[in-house]
mmJSON file of the N, C-alpha and C atoms, coordinates in Angstrom:
{"data_MODEL":{"atom_site":{
"group_PDB":["ATOM","ATOM","ATOM","ATOM","ATOM","ATOM","ATOM","ATOM","ATOM","ATOM","ATOM","ATOM","ATOM","ATOM","ATOM","ATOM","ATOM","ATOM","ATOM","ATOM","ATOM","ATOM","ATOM","ATOM","ATOM","ATOM","ATOM","ATOM","ATOM","ATOM","ATOM","ATOM","ATOM","ATOM","ATOM","ATOM","ATOM","ATOM","ATOM","ATOM","ATOM","ATOM","ATOM","ATOM","ATOM","ATOM","ATOM","ATOM","ATOM","ATOM","ATOM","ATOM","ATOM","ATOM","ATOM","ATOM","ATOM","ATOM","ATOM","ATOM","ATOM","ATOM","ATOM","ATOM","ATOM","ATOM","ATOM","ATOM","ATOM","ATOM","ATOM","ATOM","ATOM","ATOM","ATOM","ATOM","ATOM","ATOM","ATOM","ATOM","ATOM","ATOM","ATOM","ATOM","ATOM","ATOM","ATOM","ATOM","ATOM","ATOM","ATOM","ATOM","ATOM","ATOM","ATOM","ATOM","ATOM","ATOM","ATOM","ATOM","ATOM","ATOM","ATOM","ATOM","ATOM","ATOM","ATOM","ATOM","ATOM","ATOM","ATOM","ATOM","ATOM","ATOM","ATOM","ATOM","ATOM","ATOM","ATOM","ATOM","ATOM","ATOM","ATOM","ATOM","ATOM","ATOM","ATOM","ATOM","ATOM","ATOM","ATOM","ATOM","ATOM","ATOM","ATOM","ATOM","ATOM","ATOM","ATOM","ATOM","ATOM","ATOM","ATOM","ATOM","ATOM","ATOM","ATOM","ATOM","ATOM","ATOM","ATOM","ATOM","ATOM","ATOM","ATOM","ATOM","ATOM","ATOM","ATOM","ATOM","ATOM","ATOM","ATOM","ATOM","ATOM","ATOM","ATOM","ATOM","ATOM","ATOM","ATOM","ATOM","ATOM","ATOM","ATOM","ATOM","ATOM","ATOM","ATOM","ATOM","ATOM","ATOM","ATOM","ATOM","ATOM","ATOM","ATOM","ATOM","ATOM","ATOM","ATOM","ATOM"],
"id":[1,2,3,4,5,6,7,8,9,10,11,12,13,14,15,16,17,18,19,20,21,22,23,24,25,26,27,28,29,30,31,32,33,34,35,36,37,38,39,40,41,42,43,44,45,46,47,48,49,50,51,52,53,54,55,56,57,58,59,60,61,62,63,64,65,66,67,68,69,70,71,72,73,74,75,76,77,78,79,80,81,82,83,84,85,86,87,88,89,90,91,92,93,94,95,96,97,98,99,100,101,102,103,104,105,106,107,108,109,110,111,112,113,114,115,116,117,118,119,120,121,122,123,124,125,126,127,128,129,130,131,132,133,134,135,136,137,138,139,140,141,142,143,144,145,146,147,148,149,150,151,152,153,154,155,156,157,158,159,160,161,162,163,164,165,166,167,168,169,170,171,172,173,174,175,176,177,178,179,180,181,182,183,184,185,186,187,188,189,190,191,192],
"type_symbol":["N","C","C","N","C","C","N","C","C","N","C","C","N","C","C","N","C","C","N","C","C","N","C","C","N","C","C","N","C","C","N","C","C","N","C","C","N","C","C","N","C","C","N","C","C","N","C","C","N","C","C","N","C","C","N","C","C","N","C","C","N","C","C","N","C","C","N","C","C","N","C","C","N","C","C","N","C","C","N","C","C","N","C","C","N","C","C","N","C","C","N","C","C","N","C","C","N","C","C","N","C","C","N","C","C","N","C","C","N","C","C","N","C","C","N","C","C","N","C","C","N","C","C","N","C","C","N","C","C","N","C","C","N","C","C","N","C","C","N","C","C","N","C","C","N","C","C","N","C","C","N","C","C","N","C","C","N","C","C","N","C","C","N","C","C","N","C","C","N","C","C","N","C","C","N","C","C","N","C","C","N","C","C","N","C","C","N","C","C","N","C","C"],
"label_atom_id":["N","CA","C","N","CA","C","N","CA","C","N","CA","C","N","CA","C","N","CA","C","N","CA","C","N","CA","C","N","CA","C","N","CA","C","N","CA","C","N","CA","C","N","CA","C","N","CA","C","N","CA","C","N","CA","C","N","CA","C","N","CA","C","N","CA","C","N","CA","C","N","CA","C","N","CA","C","N","CA","C","N","CA","C","N","CA","C","N","CA","C","N","CA","C","N","CA","C","N","CA","C","N","CA","C","N","CA","C","N","CA","C","N","CA","C","N","CA","C","N","CA","C","N","CA","C","N","CA","C","N","CA","C","N","CA","C","N","CA","C","N","CA","C","N","CA","C","N","CA","C","N","CA","C","N","CA","C","N","CA","C","N","CA","C","N","CA","C","N","CA","C","N","CA","C","N","CA","C","N","CA","C","N","CA","C","N","CA","C","N","CA","C","N","CA","C","N","CA","C","N","CA","C","N","CA","C","N","CA","C","N","CA","C","N","CA","C","N","CA","C","N","CA","C"],
"label_alt_id":[null,null,null,null,null,null,null,null,null,null,null,null,null,null,null,null,null,null,null,null,null,null,null,null,null,null,null,null,null,null,null,null,null,null,null,null,null,null,null,null,null,null,null,null,null,null,null,null,null,null,null,null,null,null,null,null,null,null,null,null,null,null,null,null,null,null,null,null,null,null,null,null,null,null,null,null,null,null,null,null,null,null,null,null,null,null,null,null,null,null,null,null,null,null,null,null,null,null,null,null,null,null,null,null,null,null,null,null,null,null,null,null,null,null,null,null,null,null,null,null,null,null,null,null,null,null,null,null,null,null,null,null,null,null,null,null,null,null,null,null,null,null,null,null,null,null,null,null,null,null,null,null,null,null,null,null,null,null,null,null,null,null,null,null,null,null,null,null,null,null,null,null,null,null,null,null,null,null,null,null,null,null,null,null,null,null,null,null,null,null,null,null],
"label_comp_id":["MET","MET","MET","THR","THR","THR","MET","MET","MET","LYS","LYS","LYS","LYS","LYS","LYS","PRO","PRO","PRO","VAL","VAL","VAL","VAL","VAL","VAL","ASN","ASN","ASN","CYS","CYS","CYS","PRO","PRO","PRO","TYR","TYR","TYR","CYS","CYS","CYS","GLY","GLY","GLY","LYS","LYS","LYS","ILE","ILE","ILE","VAL","VAL","VAL","VAL","VAL","VAL","TRP","TRP","TRP","ASP","ASP","ASP","THR","THR","THR","SER","SER","SER","ASN","ASN","ASN","PRO","PRO","PRO","TYR","TYR","TYR","ARG","ARG","ARG","PRO","PRO","PRO","PHE","PHE","PHE","CYS","CYS","CYS","SER","SER","SER","GLU","GLU","GLU","ARG","ARG","ARG","CYS","CYS","CYS","LYS","LYS","LYS","LEU","LEU","LEU","ILE","ILE","ILE","ASP","ASP","ASP","LEU","LEU","LEU","GLY","GLY","GLY","GLN","GLN","GLN","TRP","TRP","TRP","ALA","ALA","ALA","THR","THR","THR","GLU","GLU","GLU","SER","SER","SER","TYR","TYR","TYR","ARG","ARG","ARG","ILE","ILE","ILE","PRO","PRO","PRO","ASP","ASP","ASP","THR","THR","THR","ASN","ASN","ASN","PRO","PRO","PRO","GLU","GLU","GLU","LYS","LYS","LYS","GLN","GLN","GLN","ASP","ASP","ASP","ASP","ASP","ASP","SER","SER","SER","LEU","LEU","LEU","LYS","LYS","LYS","ASP","ASP","ASP","GLU","GLU","GLU","GLU","GLU","GLU"],
"label_asym_id":["A","A","A","A","A","A","A","A","A","A","A","A","A","A","A","A","A","A","A","A","A","A","A","A","A","A","A","A","A","A","A","A","A","A","A","A","A","A","A","A","A","A","A","A","A","A","A","A","A","A","A","A","A","A","A","A","A","A","A","A","A","A","A","A","A","A","A","A","A","A","A","A","A","A","A","A","A","A","A","A","A","A","A","A","A","A","A","A","A","A","A","A","A","A","A","A","A","A","A","A","A","A","A","A","A","A","A","A","A","A","A","A","A","A","A","A","A","A","A","A","A","A","A","A","A","A","A","A","A","A","A","A","A","A","A","A","A","A","A","A","A","A","A","A","A","A","A","A","A","A","A","A","A","A","A","A","A","A","A","A","A","A","A","A","A","A","A","A","A","A","A","A","A","A","A","A","A","A","A","A","A","A","A","A","A","A","A","A","A","A","A","A"],
"label_entity_id":["1","1","1","1","1","1","1","1","1","1","1","1","1","1","1","1","1","1","1","1","1","1","1","1","1","1","1","1","1","1","1","1","1","1","1","1","1","1","1","1","1","1","1","1","1","1","1","1","1","1","1","1","1","1","1","1","1","1","1","1","1","1","1","1","1","1","1","1","1","1","1","1","1","1","1","1","1","1","1","1","1","1","1","1","1","1","1","1","1","1","1","1","1","1","1","1","1","1","1","1","1","1","1","1","1","1","1","1","1","1","1","1","1","1","1","1","1","1","1","1","1","1","1","1","1","1","1","1","1","1","1","1","1","1","1","1","1","1","1","1","1","1","1","1","1","1","1","1","1","1","1","1","1","1","1","1","1","1","1","1","1","1","1","1","1","1","1","1","1","1","1","1","1","1","1","1","1","1","1","1","1","1","1","1","1","1","1","1","1","1","1","1"],
"label_seq_id":[1,1,1,2,2,2,3,3,3,4,4,4,5,5,5,6,6,6,7,7,7,8,8,8,9,9,9,10,10,10,11,11,11,12,12,12,13,13,13,14,14,14,15,15,15,16,16,16,17,17,17,18,18,18,19,19,19,20,20,20,21,21,21,22,22,22,23,23,23,24,24,24,25,25,25,26,26,26,27,27,27,28,28,28,29,29,29,30,30,30,31,31,31,32,32,32,33,33,33,34,34,34,35,35,35,36,36,36,37,37,37,38,38,38,39,39,39,40,40,40,41,41,41,42,42,42,43,43,43,44,44,44,45,45,45,46,46,46,47,47,47,48,48,48,49,49,49,50,50,50,51,51,51,52,52,52,53,53,53,54,54,54,55,55,55,56,56,56,57,57,57,58,58,58,59,59,59,60,60,60,61,61,61,62,62,62,63,63,63,64,64,64],
"pdbx_PDB_ins_code":[null,null,null,null,null,null,null,null,null,null,null,null,null,null,null,null,null,null,null,null,null,null,null,null,null,null,null,null,null,null,null,null,null,null,null,null,null,null,null,null,null,null,null,null,null,null,null,null,null,null,null,null,null,null,null,null,null,null,null,null,null,null,null,null,null,null,null,null,null,null,null,null,null,null,null,null,null,null,null,null,null,null,null,null,null,null,null,null,null,null,null,null,null,null,null,null,null,null,null,null,null,null,null,null,null,null,null,null,null,null,null,null,null,null,null,null,null,null,null,null,null,null,null,null,null,null,null,null,null,null,null,null,null,null,null,null,null,null,null,null,null,null,null,null,null,null,null,null,null,null,null,null,null,null,null,null,null,null,null,null,null,null,null,null,null,null,null,null,null,null,null,null,null,null,null,null,null,null,null,null,null,null,null,null,null,null,null,null,null,null,null,null],
"Cartn_x":[-82.888,-81.78,-81.27,-80.099,-79.618,-78.919,-78.82,-78.215,-76.841,-76.009,-74.511,-74.681,-74.076,-73.827,-72.779,-72.896,-71.769,-70.598,-69.481,-68.202,-67.466,-66.957,-66.232,-64.876,-64.067,-62.792,-62.98,-62.338,-62.355,-61.483,-62.246,-61.554,-60.376,-60.052,-58.781,-57.709,-57.88,-56.868,-57.012,-58.083,-58.141,-58.681,-58.869,-59.331,-60.705,-60.853,-62.258,-63.267,-64.399,-65.539,-66.854,-67.591,-68.928,-69.79,-70.529,-71.56,-72.759,-72.881,-73.97,-74.403,-75.693,-76.157,-75.526,-75.049,-74.469,-73.18,-72.565,-71.269,-71.663,-71.632,-71.854,-70.89,-69.743,-68.819,-68.595,-69.571,-69.382,-69.478,-68.684,-67.968,-66.467,-66.239,-64.983,-65.021,-63.833,-63.744,-63.871,-63.467,-63.476,-63.571,-63.859,-63.948,-62.675,-61.595,-60.219,-60.112,-60.416,-60.281,-61.295,-62.518,-63.527,-63.007,-62.436,-61.953,-60.643,-59.858,-58.738,-59.171,-60.004,-60.646,-61.234,-61.924,-62.643,-61.61,-60.566,-59.59,-58.912,-58.73,-58.024,-58.955,-60.197,-61.136,-61.06,-61.1,-60.929,-59.709,-58.66,-57.414,-57.126,-58.153,-58.307,-56.98,-56.634,-55.709,-56.389,-57.698,-58.33,-58.977,-58.884,-59.596,-60.456,-61.398,-62.111,-61.652,-61.151,-60.594,-61.682,-61.214,-62.071,-62.023,-63.307,-63.264,-63.584,-63.864,-64.368,-63.68,-62.396,-61.648,-62.029,-62.206,-62.757,-61.367,-61.751,-60.888,-60.305,-58.826,-58.329,-58.942,-59.087,-59.541,-58.436,-58.522,-57.596,-57.415,-58.712,-58.567,-57.366,-56.884,-55.778,-54.402,-54.353,-53.213,-52.989,-54.214,-54.129,-53.643,-53.881,-53.414,-51.888,-51.15,-49.684,-48.963],
"Cartn_y":[-17.36,-16.443,-15.556,-15.727,-15.044,-13.768,-12.776,-11.303,-11.275,-10.939,-10.856,-9.656,-9.591,-8.688,-7.932,-6.453,-5.508,-5.824,-5.593,-5.661,-4.453,-3.829,-2.578,-2.899,-1.793,-1.984,-1.123,-1.816,-1.11,0.181,1.379,2.65,2.878,2.166,2.035,1.223,-0.02,-1.008,-1.429,-1.334,-1.617,-3.23,-3.833,-5.275,-5.278,-6.376,-6.451,-6.851,-6.122,-6.392,-6.502,-7.58,-7.866,-6.817,-5.874,-5.114,-5.737,-6.167,-6.925,-6.568,-6.583,-6.246,-7.076,-8.156,-9.206,-8.46,-7.512,-6.912,-5.629,-5.856,-4.578,-3.373,-3.485,-2.486,-1.775,-2.254,-1.936,-0.334,0.281,-0.166,-0.674,-0.721,-1.264,-2.805,-3.319,-4.742,-5.313,-4.522,-4.893,-3.721,-3.983,-3.138,-2.313,-2.926,-2.344,-1.135,-1.456,-0.426,0.68,0.466,1.466,2.332,1.744,2.498,3.278,2.887,3.658,4.753,4.546,5.668,6.698,6.301,7.39,7.947,7.398,8.014,9.159,8.732,9.702,11.156,10.911,12.056,12.759,12.026,12.829,13.422,13.047,13.929,14.709,15.07,15.955,15.698,14.402,14.045,14.055,13.934,14.119,15.491,16.1,17.505,17.534,18.262,18.553,19.731,19.89,21.108,22.204,23.41,24.693,25.007,24.769,25.116,26.625,27.181,28.753,29.424,29.642,30.435,31.998,32.291,33.819,34.679,35.799,36.709,37.551,37.772,38.584,39.971,40.72,42.069,42.985,43.45,44.35,45.719,46.047,47.458,47.518,46.522,46.598,47.002,46.597,47.095,48.652,49.239,50.565,51.48,50.887,51.569,51.588,50.708,50.557,51.907],
"Cartn_z":[-48.858,-49.083,-47.877,-47.549,-46.294,-46.805,-46.06,-46.544,-45.692,-46.413,-45.682,-44.865,-43.661,-42.672,-43.134,-43.029,-43.563,-42.437,-43.155,-42.446,-42.512,-41.319,-41.173,-40.724,-40.545,-39.84,-38.615,-37.48,-36.202,-36.385,-36.018,-36.175,-35.399,-34.368,-33.597,-34.165,-34.39,-34.508,-36.159,-36.76,-38.096,-38.417,-37.266,-37.386,-38.148,-39.099,-39.552,-38.518,-38.726,-37.604,-38.277,-38.115,-38.625,-37.999,-38.606,-38.06,-37.629,-36.589,-35.932,-34.627,-34.444,-32.872,-31.898,-32.238,-31.231,-30.631,-31.453,-30.911,-30.098,-28.776,-28.157,-28.231,-28.832,-28.844,-30.43,-31.198,-32.508,-32.68,-33.414,-34.632,-34.167,-32.888,-32.369,-32.322,-32.323,-32.356,-30.862,-29.875,-28.544,-27.67,-26.353,-25.167,-25.042,-25.413,-25.147,-26.145,-27.428,-28.532,-28.331,-27.807,-27.401,-26.351,-25.29,-24.189,-24.772,-25.366,-25.773,-26.472,-27.612,-28.293,-27.533,-26.483,-25.695,-24.841,-24.419,-23.667,-24.618,-25.841,-26.813,-26.864,-27.063,-27.008,-25.541,-24.457,-23.156,-22.89,-23.544,-23.193,-24.359,-25.332,-26.398,-27.227,-27.472,-28.401,-29.797,-29.733,-31.11,-31.05,-32.404,-32.397,-33.815,-33.705,-34.944,-35.496,-36.72,-37.398,-37.36,-37.198,-37.317,-38.701,-39.418,-40.916,-41.127,-40.133,-40.24,-39.197,-39.215,-38.078,-38.219,-36.858,-36.921,-37.299,-37.855,-38.293,-37.08,-37.149,-35.986,-36.188,-34.795,-34.812,-35.223,-36.568,-37.052,-36.286,-35.582,-34.862,-33.958,-33.363,-32.583,-33.168,-34.354,-35.243,-35.44,-35.421,-35.658,-34.388,-33.331,-32.112,-31.809,-32.616,-32.427,-33.072],
"occupancy":[1.0,1.0,1.0,1.0,1.0,1.0,1.0,1.0,1.0,1.0,1.0,1.0,1.0,1.0,1.0,1.0,1.0,1.0,1.0,1.0,1.0,1.0,1.0,1.0,1.0,1.0,1.0,1.0,1.0,1.0,1.0,1.0,1.0,1.0,1.0,1.0,1.0,1.0,1.0,1.0,1.0,1.0,1.0,1.0,1.0,1.0,1.0,1.0,1.0,1.0,1.0,1.0,1.0,1.0,1.0,1.0,1.0,1.0,1.0,1.0,1.0,1.0,1.0,1.0,1.0,1.0,1.0,1.0,1.0,1.0,1.0,1.0,1.0,1.0,1.0,1.0,1.0,1.0,1.0,1.0,1.0,1.0,1.0,1.0,1.0,1.0,1.0,1.0,1.0,1.0,1.0,1.0,1.0,1.0,1.0,1.0,1.0,1.0,1.0,1.0,1.0,1.0,1.0,1.0,1.0,1.0,1.0,1.0,1.0,1.0,1.0,1.0,1.0,1.0,1.0,1.0,1.0,1.0,1.0,1.0,1.0,1.0,1.0,1.0,1.0,1.0,1.0,1.0,1.0,1.0,1.0,1.0,1.0,1.0,1.0,1.0,1.0,1.0,1.0,1.0,1.0,1.0,1.0,1.0,1.0,1.0,1.0,1.0,1.0,1.0,1.0,1.0,1.0,1.0,1.0,1.0,1.0,1.0,1.0,1.0,1.0,1.0,1.0,1.0,1.0,1.0,1.0,1.0,1.0,1.0,1.0,1.0,1.0,1.0,1.0,1.0,1.0,1.0,1.0,1.0,1.0,1.0,1.0,1.0,1.0,1.0,1.0,1.0,1.0,1.0,1.0,1.0],
"B_iso_or_equiv":[0.0,0.0,0.0,0.0,0.0,0.0,0.0,0.0,0.0,0.0,0.0,0.0,0.0,0.0,0.0,0.0,0.0,0.0,0.0,0.0,0.0,0.0,0.0,0.0,0.0,0.0,0.0,0.0,0.0,0.0,0.0,0.0,0.0,0.0,0.0,0.0,0.0,0.0,0.0,0.0,0.0,0.0,0.0,0.0,0.0,0.0,0.0,0.0,0.0,0.0,0.0,0.0,0.0,0.0,0.0,0.0,0.0,0.0,0.0,0.0,0.0,0.0,0.0,0.0,0.0,0.0,0.0,0.0,0.0,0.0,0.0,0.0,0.0,0.0,0.0,0.0,0.0,0.0,0.0,0.0,0.0,0.0,0.0,0.0,0.0,0.0,0.0,0.0,0.0,0.0,0.0,0.0,0.0,0.0,0.0,0.0,0.0,0.0,0.0,0.0,0.0,0.0,0.0,0.0,0.0,0.0,0.0,0.0,0.0,0.0,0.0,0.0,0.0,0.0,0.0,0.0,0.0,0.0,0.0,0.0,0.0,0.0,0.0,0.0,0.0,0.0,0.0,0.0,0.0,0.0,0.0,0.0,0.0,0.0,0.0,0.0,0.0,0.0,0.0,0.0,0.0,0.0,0.0,0.0,0.0,0.0,0.0,0.0,0.0,0.0,0.0,0.0,0.0,0.0,0.0,0.0,0.0,0.0,0.0,0.0,0.0,0.0,0.0,0.0,0.0,0.0,0.0,0.0,0.0,0.0,0.0,0.0,0.0,0.0,0.0,0.0,0.0,0.0,0.0,0.0,0.0,0.0,0.0,0.0,0.0,0.0,0.0,0.0,0.0,0.0,0.0,0.0],
"pdbx_formal_charge":[null,null,null,null,null,null,null,null,null,null,null,null,null,null,null,null,null,null,null,null,null,null,null,null,null,null,null,null,null,null,null,null,null,null,null,null,null,null,null,null,null,null,null,null,null,null,null,null,null,null,null,null,null,null,null,null,null,null,null,null,null,null,null,null,null,null,null,null,null,null,null,null,null,null,null,null,null,null,null,null,null,null,null,null,null,null,null,null,null,null,null,null,null,null,null,null,null,null,null,null,null,null,null,null,null,null,null,null,null,null,null,null,null,null,null,null,null,null,null,null,null,null,null,null,null,null,null,null,null,null,null,null,null,null,null,null,null,null,null,null,null,null,null,null,null,null,null,null,null,null,null,null,null,null,null,null,null,null,null,null,null,null,null,null,null,null,null,null,null,null,null,null,null,null,null,null,null,null,null,null,null,null,null,null,null,null,null,null,null,null,null,null],
"auth_seq_id":[1,1,1,2,2,2,3,3,3,4,4,4,5,5,5,6,6,6,7,7,7,8,8,8,9,9,9,10,10,10,11,11,11,12,12,12,13,13,13,14,14,14,15,15,15,16,16,16,17,17,17,18,18,18,19,19,19,20,20,20,21,21,21,22,22,22,23,23,23,24,24,24,25,25,25,26,26,26,27,27,27,28,28,28,29,29,29,30,30,30,31,31,31,32,32,32,33,33,33,34,34,34,35,35,35,36,36,36,37,37,37,38,38,38,39,39,39,40,40,40,41,41,41,42,42,42,43,43,43,44,44,44,45,45,45,46,46,46,47,47,47,48,48,48,49,49,49,50,50,50,51,51,51,52,52,52,53,53,53,54,54,54,55,55,55,56,56,56,57,57,57,58,58,58,59,59,59,60,60,60,61,61,61,62,62,62,63,63,63,64,64,64],
"auth_comp_id":["MET","MET","MET","THR","THR","THR","MET","MET","MET","LYS","LYS","LYS","LYS","LYS","LYS","PRO","PRO","PRO","VAL","VAL","VAL","VAL","VAL","VAL","ASN","ASN","ASN","CYS","CYS","CYS","PRO","PRO","PRO","TYR","TYR","TYR","CYS","CYS","CYS","GLY","GLY","GLY","LYS","LYS","LYS","ILE","ILE","ILE","VAL","VAL","VAL","VAL","VAL","VAL","TRP","TRP","TRP","ASP","ASP","ASP","THR","THR","THR","SER","SER","SER","ASN","ASN","ASN","PRO","PRO","PRO","TYR","TYR","TYR","ARG","ARG","ARG","PRO","PRO","PRO","PHE","PHE","PHE","CYS","CYS","CYS","SER","SER","SER","GLU","GLU","GLU","ARG","ARG","ARG","CYS","CYS","CYS","LYS","LYS","LYS","LEU","LEU","LEU","ILE","ILE","ILE","ASP","ASP","ASP","LEU","LEU","LEU","GLY","GLY","GLY","GLN","GLN","GLN","TRP","TRP","TRP","ALA","ALA","ALA","THR","THR","THR","GLU","GLU","GLU","SER","SER","SER","TYR","TYR","TYR","ARG","ARG","ARG","ILE","ILE","ILE","PRO","PRO","PRO","ASP","ASP","ASP","THR","THR","THR","ASN","ASN","ASN","PRO","PRO","PRO","GLU","GLU","GLU","LYS","LYS","LYS","GLN","GLN","GLN","ASP","ASP","ASP","ASP","ASP","ASP","SER","SER","SER","LEU","LEU","LEU","LYS","LYS","LYS","ASP","ASP","ASP","GLU","GLU","GLU","GLU","GLU","GLU"],
"auth_asym_id":["A","A","A","A","A","A","A","A","A","A","A","A","A","A","A","A","A","A","A","A","A","A","A","A","A","A","A","A","A","A","A","A","A","A","A","A","A","A","A","A","A","A","A","A","A","A","A","A","A","A","A","A","A","A","A","A","A","A","A","A","A","A","A","A","A","A","A","A","A","A","A","A","A","A","A","A","A","A","A","A","A","A","A","A","A","A","A","A","A","A","A","A","A","A","A","A","A","A","A","A","A","A","A","A","A","A","A","A","A","A","A","A","A","A","A","A","A","A","A","A","A","A","A","A","A","A","A","A","A","A","A","A","A","A","A","A","A","A","A","A","A","A","A","A","A","A","A","A","A","A","A","A","A","A","A","A","A","A","A","A","A","A","A","A","A","A","A","A","A","A","A","A","A","A","A","A","A","A","A","A","A","A","A","A","A","A","A","A","A","A","A","A"],
"auth_atom_id":["N","CA","C","N","CA","C","N","CA","C","N","CA","C","N","CA","C","N","CA","C","N","CA","C","N","CA","C","N","CA","C","N","CA","C","N","CA","C","N","CA","C","N","CA","C","N","CA","C","N","CA","C","N","CA","C","N","CA","C","N","CA","C","N","CA","C","N","CA","C","N","CA","C","N","CA","C","N","CA","C","N","CA","C","N","CA","C","N","CA","C","N","CA","C","N","CA","C","N","CA","C","N","CA","C","N","CA","C","N","CA","C","N","CA","C","N","CA","C","N","CA","C","N","CA","C","N","CA","C","N","CA","C","N","CA","C","N","CA","C","N","CA","C","N","CA","C","N","CA","C","N","CA","C","N","CA","C","N","CA","C","N","CA","C","N","CA","C","N","CA","C","N","CA","C","N","CA","C","N","CA","C","N","CA","C","N","CA","C","N","CA","C","N","CA","C","N","CA","C","N","CA","C","N","CA","C","N","CA","C","N","CA","C","N","CA","C","N","CA","C","N","CA","C"],
"pdbx_PDB_model_num":[1,1,1,1,1,1,1,1,1,1,1,1,1,1,1,1,1,1,1,1,1,1,1,1,1,1,1,1,1,1,1,1,1,1,1,1,1,1,1,1,1,1,1,1,1,1,1,1,1,1,1,1,1,1,1,1,1,1,1,1,1,1,1,1,1,1,1,1,1,1,1,1,1,1,1,1,1,1,1,1,1,1,1,1,1,1,1,1,1,1,1,1,1,1,1,1,1,1,1,1,1,1,1,1,1,1,1,1,1,1,1,1,1,1,1,1,1,1,1,1,1,1,1,1,1,1,1,1,1,1,1,1,1,1,1,1,1,1,1,1,1,1,1,1,1,1,1,1,1,1,1,1,1,1,1,1,1,1,1,1,1,1,1,1,1,1,1,1,1,1,1,1,1,1,1,1,1,1,1,1,1,1,1,1,1,1,1,1,1,1,1,1]
}}}
């Protein structure tokens, strides 16, 4: 009995990729997609949203 290897979509282009140790670029389909994604992080095109924004200091409003 052989087990099926998991299949995922490339995070960048969406191409179907077999999740296997023989793919050095996983979860990406290719080195190109991996490098494009890395470049997006490096140029700060991707951002993680702040789920807990700090409150503004209300003491400055009293001085006006």
